[in-house]
N, C-alpha and C positions, 0 to 999 in steps of 0.2 A: 575353890573348895566349897562343897555344900555345907550349910550351917545346920547340922543334924538336930541340935536342940530346938532351933526355931521351927523347922518344918516337920518335925516328927511327932511331937506330943499333941496330936490333934484333939484327942478326947478330953483333955484337961484344960486347954487354954480358952478362956472366955472370948478372946478376939476371933476365934473361929466359929462362933455361933452365928449362923447366917440365916437369912430369910429363906423359907421354903419356896419363895416365888422366883429365886434365881434360876434361870433356865439351864438345863443340862441335857445332853444327848445320851440316851441309854439304848443300846441295840442288843437284841437277844435273837440269835439264830437258833432255830429249833426244828426238829423233825420227828414226828410221830411220838411225841412225849407230852401230850396235853395234860395228863394227870401229874406227871413229874414236875412240869413247869409251874403248875399251880401250888403244889406242895412245897417246892423248894424255892426257885428264884423269885417268883412273884410274891410269895410270902415274905421272903427276905427283904425285897424292895418295899413292900407295904410296911413292914416293921421299921424301916428306915424313913418312913414318911415321904417317900418319893412320889410326887404327883403322877398319876397315870398318863397325863398328856406328855410327859417327858420320855415315855417308854414306847418303843416300837418293837413289835414281834415280827420276825421275818420267817415265813414258811415257804415250802417248796412249790406248792401248786394250789389250784382252786379247791381241790378236794380237802387238802390239809387246812386251808383257811376256813372252810365250812365246818370242819370238825372242831377246830379251835373255837370258833365263834359260838358254837353250841354251849361250850363249857366256860368260856372266859368272856367276861363282860367289861366294857369300859376301856379296853386297850385298842390301839390301832394295830391291825394285823395286815402285813404287807406281803404280797405274793412276790417271791424272788425266784430262785432257781434251786434245783436239787444238787446235793453235794456240798460239803462244808467249804472247801476252798472256793468253789464257784459262788456259793452264797456270800462268803466274806468279800469276794471281789464285787459282787452286786451291792453289798452294803457300802463299801468304799466309794463306789460310783454314785450311790443314792445321796450321800451327804456331800457337802461342799468341801473343797480343798481347804485345809487349815482349820476345819472344825475340830474341837476336842471331843472325843468319843469314848465313852465307857462301854466296852463290849463284855457281855457276861453270858455264859452258857445257860441252858435251861435247867441245870441240875445243881446249882450252887445254893447251899443251905445257909451259909454265913461267911463272913470274913472277920476273923477274930485276932485280937492282940495277944500278947504273951500270956496275960492273965485270964484269957478266954472271954474277955468282954468284947462285945460286938463293936466293929468300927463305926464311927460317925461318918457315914458315906458322903453326905453332902459337904461337910467340912473338909474331909479328906480330898475330894475331887477338886474343890476350889483351889486348895493350896497346892495339890499335885500339878494342876495346870499352870499355876504361876511359876512353880519351880521349873517345869519343863521348858516353858517359853523363855525364862530367864537364862537357863543353862544350855539352851539349844539342844534339848533331848526330845525325841519324837515318839518314843515307845517305852512304856513302863508297866510294872505289875507287882505281884506279891510273891511271897514264899509259896511254892506250889501246894503244900499241905500244911495242916496245923501239926507241928511237932515241936513242942516247947524246947526240948534239949537242943535240937539242931538250930532252931530259930535264935535262941538266946546266945548261942555260940557264934552267930554270924553278926557282922556289922549291921546296925539298924538300917542303913541305906547304902547301896552300892551302885556304882556306875560302870563297873567292870563288865566283862562278857559273862553274863549270867542268863540262864534260860528264863524267858518270860512266858509262863505257861498260858496256853490258849484259853483255858476255862474262864479266865477273868483277867482283863487287862485294860489299859487306857492308852490312847495315842492321839497324836495330832495328824489328821488325815492328810495324805499326800498322794503322789502318783504310784505308790507301791501297789503291785498286784501279785497274787500268788501264781506260781507256775501250775497250769492245768493241762497243758498239751501232753497227750499221752496218758492222761489219768492223773488223779490227785496224788500229791506226795504223801499224805497222811503223816506228815511231820511239819504241818503248816506253821505251828508256833515257833519251832526252831528256825524255819525259813525266815519268818518275819524278824525274829531276834537277830539273826546273822545279817540280814539285809540292813537293818537299822544300825547295828554296831559297825558294820563296814562303812556306812555312809556318814554316821555322826561320831564315831569313835567312842560311843557310850550308849548304854540303855540304863533305865532307872528301875531298881528293884528294892522294894520295902520288905526287908527280911523279918521284921518283927510283927508283920501281919500275915496270917496264914489263911488259905482257902479251905473251907469245909465243903467237900464234894466227894463224889464217888467216881473215880476214874474207871474206864473200861466197863461201863454198864452194858449189859448184854442185849438190850432192846433200844431201838430208836437211835437218833443221833449218828455218830460215826460207826456204831455197831453194824449198821446196815451195809457198810462197804469195807470195814476194816478187816484185813487179813494179814497174816505174818508176811506174806510175799509183798503185799502193797507197802507195808511198813519198811521192809528191807529195801525195796526200790527207792522209796523216798529218802531214806537215810543215805543210801549210796549216791544219789544225785546230789544231796547237800554236801557230802564229803568231796565230791568232784568239783563243786562250785567254790567251796571254802576249805581247801585241804589244810590250810595253816591253823584252822580253828576247830576242825571236826575230826574226831576219831570214833570208831564204832566198837561195840561189844555186844555180846548176847546175854540176855537175862531171861530165864524161863522160856526159852525158845523165841523171844522177841529181839529184833535188832534195835539196839538203843544207841543214842547219840551222847557222847561226852564232849563238852565244850572246853577248849583250852586256849588261853591267851598266849600270844607269841611272847617270848622272853625279851 
């Protein structure tokens, strides 16, 4: 059983004040959002005192790299491939197997605790990695949004089948690759959650930390290829692969996934 008190209260324990020189891997996939990434994710990481040399920004092509380099200075910008799932697969291959990676989208403004205080990201990631390696968990994340009522009614930490949202997560790199044959699933975070839960019998979610971001932005990122039909196709494929854990429902015209553990 996880020791909740020991691994949860990162912001207040002196033992988790660590040197900013401890190396970490932070990967940001981005597409046509040079202004957004500056205002949101890079500003958040700067406020967290994360050294720029620990951060790599992954863009789709040479033109994107040139556009980002005009506006963004001091960061390593790497040309990957177009499409989120394809880009994530590129990122997984770029790093070494067994690397501990913090993946964050380009539009995350903050990660906050119940009282709205910002996470101590460096301390959190150090202890999250220790926990995951000790407990043999390879995929983890946060409550998908900041909603104090829902968050405080949840256990601080869970290892049950819970959605690890793609906007911001951390993982131990492995041979996992997203399905891209026939087009992207547009449910890649559910795909990764289900894969790791099936393999490890657990994923790690910190429910008392919520992500401040705007889902379904209309420009850049997934908006360039997201359609109701693509989302429906991805959801149906995942239901066929994991029928014991996946059910589908419609909300505001979109096909949504509900995760359910076997009794």
